[in-house]
C-alpha positions as CSV (number, residue, x, y, z in Angstrom):
1,M,9.7,17.4,-1.1
2,A,9.7,21.1,0.1
3,Q,6.5,22.3,1.8
4,E,4.1,23.9,-0.5
5,V,1.2,26.3,0.3
6,R,-2.0,25.8,-1.6
7,K,-5.3,27.7,-1.3
8,L,-8.5,25.9,-0.4
9,Q,-11.2,26.5,-2.9
10,K,-15.0,26.2,-2.6
11,T,-17.2,24.8,-5.3
12,G,-21.0,24.5,-5.1
13,G,-22.7,25.1,-1.8
14,S,-20.6,23.1,0.6
15,T,-17.7,21.3,-1.2
16,F,-14.1,22.3,-0.6
17,I,-11.3,21.2,-3.0
18,L,-7.5,21.3,-2.8
19,S,-5.1,20.6,-5.7
20,L,-2.4,18.0,-5.2
21,P,1.3,18.5,-6.1
22,K,2.0,17.1,-9.5
23,R,5.3,15.5,-8.5
24,W,3.5,13.5,-5.8
25,V,0.7,12.4,-8.2
26,V,3.3,11.3,-10.8
27,A,5.5,9.5,-8.2
28,A,2.4,7.6,-6.9
29,G,1.4,6.5,-10.4
30,L,-2.0,8.2,-10.2
31,K,-4.1,9.5,-13.0
32,A,-7.4,11.4,-13.3
33,G,-10.3,9.4,-11.9
34,D,-8.1,7.3,-9.5
35,N,-9.1,7.1,-5.8
36,V,-7.1,8.8,-3.1
37,F,-7.7,7.8,0.4
38,V,-7.7,10.4,3.2
39,D,-7.2,9.6,6.9
40,S,-7.8,12.2,9.6
41,I,-5.1,12.3,12.2
42,D,-5.7,13.3,15.8
43,D,-3.1,16.1,15.7
44,G,-5.3,17.8,13.0
45,S,-3.3,16.7,9.9
46,L,-4.4,14.6,7.0
47,S,-2.8,11.5,5.5
48,L,-3.1,10.8,1.8
49,R,-2.8,7.2,0.5
50,T,-3.1,5.4,-2.7
51,E,-4.6,2.4,-1.0
52,P,-7.1,2.1,1.9
53,T,-5.5,1.9,5.3
54,T,-7.3,-1.4,5.9
55,T,-5.2,-2.9,3.1
56,R,-1.7,-4.0,4.2
57,K,0.7,-6.0,2.3
58,V,2.1,-9.1,4.0
59,R,5.6,-8.4,5.3
60,R,8.1,-11.1,4.9
61,K,11.6,-11.5,6.3
62,V,14.3,-14.0,5.6
63,V,16.5,-14.9,8.5
64,E,19.8,-16.7,7.8
65,V,21.1,-19.0,10.5
66,K,24.8,-19.8,10.5
67,S,26.1,-23.4,11.4
68,E,26.5,-23.9,15.1
69,E,24.9,-20.5,15.9
70,P,24.0,-20.3,19.6
71,R,20.3,-20.8,20.5
72,E,20.1,-17.3,22.1
73,H,21.3,-15.7,18.9
74,I,18.7,-17.4,16.8
75,L,16.0,-16.6,19.3
76,R,16.9,-13.0,19.3
77,K,16.7,-12.9,15.5
78,L,13.3,-14.4,15.5
79,I,12.0,-12.0,18.3
80,G,13.5,-9.1,16.5
81,A,11.8,-10.1,13.1
82,Y,8.5,-10.5,14.9
83,I,8.6,-7.2,16.8
84,S,9.6,-5.4,13.6
85,G,6.2,-6.2,12.3
86,H,6.9,-9.1,9.8
87,D,4.0,-11.3,9.3
88,V,6.0,-14.2,7.8
89,V,9.6,-15.2,8.8
90,E,11.5,-17.6,6.6
91,V,14.4,-19.3,8.4
92,H,17.2,-20.6,6.2
93,F,19.8,-23.0,7.5
94,K,22.2,-25.9,6.6
95,P,20.4,-29.2,6.4
96,E,22.5,-30.7,9.2
97,S,21.3,-28.0,11.5
98,R,17.7,-28.8,11.1
99,P,17.0,-30.6,14.5
100,S,18.4,-27.7,16.5
101,I,16.7,-25.0,14.4
102,R,13.4,-26.7,14.7
103,R,13.7,-26.8,18.5
104,V,14.4,-23.1,18.7
105,A,11.6,-22.3,16.2
106,R,9.1,-24.3,18.2
107,E,10.2,-22.7,21.4
108,F,9.7,-19.3,19.8
109,A,6.3,-20.2,18.4
110,R,5.3,-21.3,21.9
111,M,6.6,-17.9,23.3
112,A,5.2,-15.5,20.8
113,M,1.4,-14.8,20.6
114,G,-0.2,-16.1,17.4
115,V,2.9,-17.6,15.8
116,E,2.8,-21.0,14.1
117,I,5.2,-23.0,11.9
118,T,3.4,-23.3,8.7
119,E,6.0,-24.8,6.4
120,E,9.1,-27.1,7.0
121,G,11.7,-28.1,4.5
122,R,15.2,-29.7,4.5
123,S,16.9,-26.4,4.8
124,S,14.2,-23.9,5.7
125,L,11.0,-23.4,7.7
126,V,8.4,-20.7,7.7
127,L,6.9,-19.0,10.8
128,Q,3.7,-17.1,10.3
129,D,1.9,-14.7,12.6
130,L,-1.8,-15.7,12.5
131,S,-3.0,-13.4,15.2
132,D,-5.7,-10.8,14.7
133,L,-4.2,-7.6,16.0
134,S,-7.7,-6.0,16.1
135,E,-8.7,-8.4,18.8
136,L,-6.1,-7.3,21.3
137,S,-5.3,-3.6,21.2
138,P,-2.2,-2.1,22.9
139,E,-4.4,-0.8,25.7
140,K,-5.8,-4.3,26.4
141,C,-2.3,-5.7,26.4
142,L,-1.1,-3.1,28.9
143,R,-4.0,-3.8,31.2
144,R,-3.3,-7.5,31.1
145,M,0.4,-6.8,31.7
146,H,-0.3,-4.6,34.7
147,L,-2.5,-7.3,36.3
148,S,0.1,-10.0,35.6
149,V,3.1,-8.1,37.0
150,K,1.1,-7.2,40.0
151,A,0.2,-10.8,40.7
152,M,3.7,-11.9,40.1
153,H,5.1,-9.4,42.7
154,E,2.4,-10.4,45.3
155,E,3.4,-14.1,44.8
156,A,7.1,-13.3,44.9
157,L,6.8,-11.4,48.2
158,E,4.9,-14.3,49.7
159,V,7.9,-16.6,48.9
160,I,10.1,-14.5,51.2
161,G,8.1,-15.9,54.1
162,T,7.6,-19.4,52.8
163,G,10.4,-20.4,50.5
164,D,7.8,-22.2,48.4
165,R,9.6,-23.4,45.3
166,D,6.3,-24.2,43.3
167,Q,5.1,-20.6,44.0
168,A,8.5,-19.2,42.7
169,D,8.2,-21.3,39.6
170,D,4.7,-20.0,39.0
171,V,6.2,-16.4,39.0
172,K,8.7,-17.5,36.4
173,Q,6.0,-19.0,34.2
174,M,4.0,-15.7,34.5
175,D,7.0,-13.8,33.3
176,E,6.9,-15.6,30.0
177,D,3.2,-14.4,29.6
178,V,4.3,-10.8,30.2
179,D,7.1,-11.1,27.7
180,R,4.7,-12.4,25.1
181,L,2.3,-9.4,25.6
182,Y,5.2,-6.9,25.5
183,W,6.3,-8.3,22.1
184,L,2.8,-7.9,20.8
185,V,2.6,-4.3,21.9
186,A,6.1,-3.6,20.4
187,K,4.9,-5.2,17.1
188,Q,1.6,-3.2,17.0
189,C,3.5,0.0,17.7
190,N,6.0,-0.6,14.9
191,L,3.2,-1.4,12.5
192,A,1.3,1.7,13.6
193,N,4.4,3.8,12.7
194,L,4.5,2.2,9.3
195,Y,0.8,2.2,8.5
196,G,-0.8,4.8,10.7
197,G,-4.3,4.4,12.1
198,A,-4.9,1.1,10.4
199,T,-3.3,-0.7,13.3
200,V,-3.7,1.4,16.4
201,D,-6.9,3.4,16.7
202,K,-7.2,6.7,18.5
203,L,-3.5,7.1,19.2
204,T,-1.1,9.8,18.0
205,K,2.4,9.0,17.1
206,A,3.5,10.3,20.5
207,G,0.8,8.2,22.2
208,I,2.0,5.1,20.4
209,H,5.5,5.8,21.7
210,D,4.2,6.2,25.2
211,Y,2.3,2.9,25.1
212,H,5.4,1.1,23.9
213,F,7.5,2.7,26.6
214,A,4.9,1.8,29.3
215,A,4.9,-1.9,28.0
216,K,8.7,-2.1,28.2
217,T,8.6,-0.7,31.7
218,L,5.9,-3.2,32.8
219,E,8.1,-6.0,31.3
220,R,11.0,-4.9,33.4
221,I,8.9,-4.8,36.5
222,G,7.9,-8.4,35.7
223,D,11.6,-9.3,35.4
224,H,12.2,-7.9,39.0
225,A,9.3,-10.0,40.3
226,E,11.0,-13.1,38.9
227,R,14.3,-11.9,40.5
228,I,12.6,-11.5,43.9
229,A,11.0,-15.0,43.6
230,S,14.3,-16.6,42.7
231,A,16.1,-15.0,45.6
232,A,13.3,-15.5,48.1
233,E,13.3,-19.2,47.3
234,Q,16.8,-19.5,48.7
235,V,16.0,-17.7,52.0
236,G,12.3,-18.1,52.5
237,G,11.2,-18.9,56.0
238,K,14.7,-18.3,57.4
239,V,14.6,-14.5,57.6
240,D,13.8,-12.6,60.8
241,V,10.0,-12.3,61.1
242,R,10.2,-8.5,61.5
243,L,12.5,-8.1,58.5
244,T,10.2,-10.3,56.5
245,K,7.3,-8.1,57.5
246,D,9.1,-4.9,56.5
247,L,10.2,-6.4,53.1
248,L,6.6,-7.2,52.4
249,A,5.5,-3.7,53.4
250,A,8.1,-2.1,51.1
251,G,7.1,-4.4,48.2
252,L,3.4,-3.6,48.7
253,T,4.2,0.1,48.7
254,S,5.9,-0.2,45.3
255,L,2.8,-2.0,44.1
256,R,0.5,0.8,45.3
257,I,2.7,3.2,43.4
258,L,2.3,1.0,40.3
259,D,-1.4,0.8,40.6
260,S,-1.8,4.6,40.9
261,A,0.6,5.3,38.1
262,F,-1.1,2.8,35.7
263,A,-4.6,4.1,36.6
264,A,-3.3,7.6,35.8
265,L,-1.9,6.4,32.4
266,M,-5.3,4.9,31.5
267,S,-7.4,7.8,32.7
268,G,-5.2,10.7,31.9
269,D,-5.4,12.0,35.5
270,I,-2.3,14.1,36.1
271,D,-3.0,14.6,39.8
272,T,-3.0,10.9,40.4
273,A,0.2,10.5,38.4
274,N,1.9,13.2,40.5
275,K,0.7,11.6,43.7
276,A,2.1,8.3,42.6
277,A,5.5,9.9,41.7
278,D,5.6,11.6,45.1
279,E,5.1,8.2,46.9
280,G,8.5,7.2,45.5
281,E,10.2,9.3,48.2
282,K,8.3,7.3,50.9
283,L,9.4,4.0,49.4
284,Q,13.1,5.3,49.1
285,K,13.2,5.8,52.9
286,M,11.9,2.3,53.4
287,V,14.5,0.9,51.1
288,D,17.3,2.9,52.7
289,S,16.3,1.4,56.1
290,L,16.1,-2.1,54.7
291,T,19.5,-1.7,53.1
292,H,21.2,-1.0,56.5
293,R,19.4,-3.8,58.1
294,V,20.3,-6.5,55.7
295,A,23.9,-5.4,55.8
296,V,24.3,-7.3,59.1
297,Y,23.9,-10.6,57.2
298,K,26.8,-12.4,55.7
299,G,27.7,-14.5,52.6
300,G,24.9,-15.9,50.5
301,E,22.2,-14.5,52.7
302,L,23.5,-11.0,52.4
303,L,23.6,-11.3,48.6
304,V,20.1,-12.7,48.3
305,L,18.5,-10.2,50.6
306,S,20.3,-7.3,48.9
307,T,18.9,-8.6,45.6
308,I,15.3,-8.5,47.0
309,V,15.7,-5.0,48.4
310,D,17.2,-3.8,45.1
311,S,14.4,-5.2,43.1
312,I,11.8,-3.7,45.3
313,S,13.5,-0.4,44.9
314,R,13.7,-0.7,41.1
315,T,10.1,-1.8,40.9
316,G,9.1,1.4,42.6
317,G,11.4,3.4,40.4
318,Y,9.8,1.9,37.2
319,A,6.4,2.5,38.7
320,T,7.2,6.2,39.0
321,D,8.4,6.1,35.4
322,I,5.0,5.0,34.4
323,A,3.5,8.0,36.4
324,E,5.8,10.3,34.3
325,I,4.8,8.5,31.0
326,A,1.1,9.2,32.1
327,I,1.8,12.9,32.4
328,N,3.6,13.1,29.1
329,H,0.9,11.0,27.4
330,F,-1.9,13.3,28.6
331,L,-0.1,16.5,27.7
332,S,0.9,15.1,24.2
333,Q,-2.8,14.7,23.2
334,P,-4.4,17.6,21.3
335,S,-6.6,19.9,23.3
336,P,-10.3,19.7,22.5
337,A,-11.6,22.3,20.1
338,T,-13.4,25.2,21.7
339,D,-15.8,27.6,20.1
340,E,-14.6,31.2,20.0
């Protein structure tokens, strides 16, 4: 519909009225006396709805599974349906595939937050998201993700000196928790784009995108913690003491950048964000030095140590990405109104 300009009119002492386009009223099935719900958006615009924003229809998705379809393909379909914002996912399959499909469905229900298998049949099952999105906002999820990935990296760096397999396994387990939180943020952001302020309060469309991007970046940082732990498990306790100490120093530098960048995102402090981004140059010098030093190793040790150095570097790079997200996020918010 082309943009129309309509004049605001005043009736009585303090009431303003605005006529609505007839085509919109007809298309929405409205008539005189019906309610129209108005939402105020942070960017100064208004959103008109025929139903209150607190009312949202249950979104359903049917997922067809082919015979002998690989586990990874089925799991990706279920994750995609969940992230897309569907509340109920019906999985249809051939009866002979039931045992394998049930295993994948149960695995997904364990991985995703709030998902339960609510119905099972001979050739179908139903997964339902029973979580209350209002209980865990995107900001709360991001804060938990930040604490988790930081703890993961600290644990993974310790494995370089110890080679402790149990500690490395703990890091891998924590990565599942981070993935779970990321999927929840992605789902909330997709629902917010569909339904506006009913799902994510106090965030503009740009802000929703920034939080989604930050969550994905934190999820990747978690992946690199797992990568460091897996590699360190193979060489832990066998690396030169001085090299171990310098790997730890570089890893902790990347975490300091992450802490500052995340604090800037939560507070809207551009100066802190810029300082965090600038720290990336210091980390890069440490990484360059470590790259030359591990080059003297051979075979499997060279591969493993190079993996650790690369993941430390990438973690710092992702941390500076969050600093840039913080700057963009702050500048995308509307400036406070001033009296002229």
